[in-house]
Steps between C-alpha positions, in 0.01 A plus 500: 500500500166624362194339650385364163834324447483351847154365428615346175797340673277361775258363242786336311632338817155371589448371146834322486460353847171353381660315206651156463802450275558178304836458329569326169611174666195488729132411491236627742165391638240754612257443788215728608589617851133520601338192344811279483426410138805413291507631147499239223767699317875475557677835463836556333744791508344836585380743769157419646250677728520348851229680696270238653694236310764256623769405250715188530805498275676178393857487368509306172878452500670176602546452872781285634507303821712532703553868427846657463665161430424389853456148628189323628592147611214262576531205738288214356452124536573240235293189428710306753446771765848651485549876523675690224545871431383633164621835365303623198403820321222581255351784294135577437272774371133595490297440184356843401182338373431341841577793730136572586422134582823470695403798713151362567616143574830563683533865596757774475857451368632410846238227524593370155867485594413309816296254293792440263743444785272260687439309178875472452554361851221247453632392157851443636367289786279292271768447233770398748259268682463297180868397486746335739803694617752287310308535172461876539877529523567271205292397200178691583657834592459640147126436510436674832496860371254428214278313745490793746426746221222276366333483842518879533354558155207268575396738777609839366430498125118478534510806726691713251852463642763400243813309601786620280795308646607267779852426626602224740815652645595233750405193700675447832444155658621373838860384499403135545283516188775669302746222590244231417427656161870526418551134591199401292628691198845342543345152505291575193809622313692187600217273384477690171875461446483126572204457265689683227807281550281190482349623173850555358609146594182350352547696178860381469387141556234538232760633258732207569214254449410671174863486383526130594177425314633682195828305504310173546271573207794603281688181583192291426456667161866451411491136610194434289656672200812278508312173452519315161571645156364835605755513778790413272396765252483753783851408619636529146344842468654611829838368386486702180410810698799442728735461204368816343553691823856369522569597140380850565725529804875543536596126522777372269376140480158340479455144629189329369376141512471290184270214413776256584557647843841649407519871574595722214729796567497786258705818541318823449659714227 
């Protein structure tokens, strides 16, 4: 190889070895290796000169914990000092606009990841400590995941760390607590069934009372309408209606009262 080519190759190697590469999905912070001053600018995708400069690159993509669909079960205490195991997973990412501040306040990416994990452990402990074991396994279970996420966001969001999702995969209590919760739920279901049956019986009784009141009122109205001349006129009207109905039917003979009390029989043509 000619000497000139060798020199060019050596220069290229030196030049490339003195560069820092930042990919599209990354953001970088530059620090002066001599003075320790951190640049106010956050750098995006590109190739940057690295001589006498230290570059710290942050991944802007979502990061999941545990990684590779693993499991990280925490042993925590409830409000009544009973131990339960909590299995959860969450996803988070770095806010590109806060990368420089995050580096200054927390440190490199490994330090940021440690901060997120420690915040998660603390949030799980605090959230579980607010609720008794029986309630965590029954009516308050659905609210546990949002509570843990809220506690994490209170600490992480101001630093530039964005929580994107949180999953509560499982809660494993001691066997004695599991049995107690099952018995409690069974009792609650029995009480609910008895209350429903009582409501049905009361509703039926109310309906019967309403029907009796309706019959009573109807009988009172009829009794009042049969008094005096008005009552006789009403009875005559009802008699005429009955005769008309019989005439319209299939009967062969109509029997009707007369003024003298002798029934009149008239064949129907």
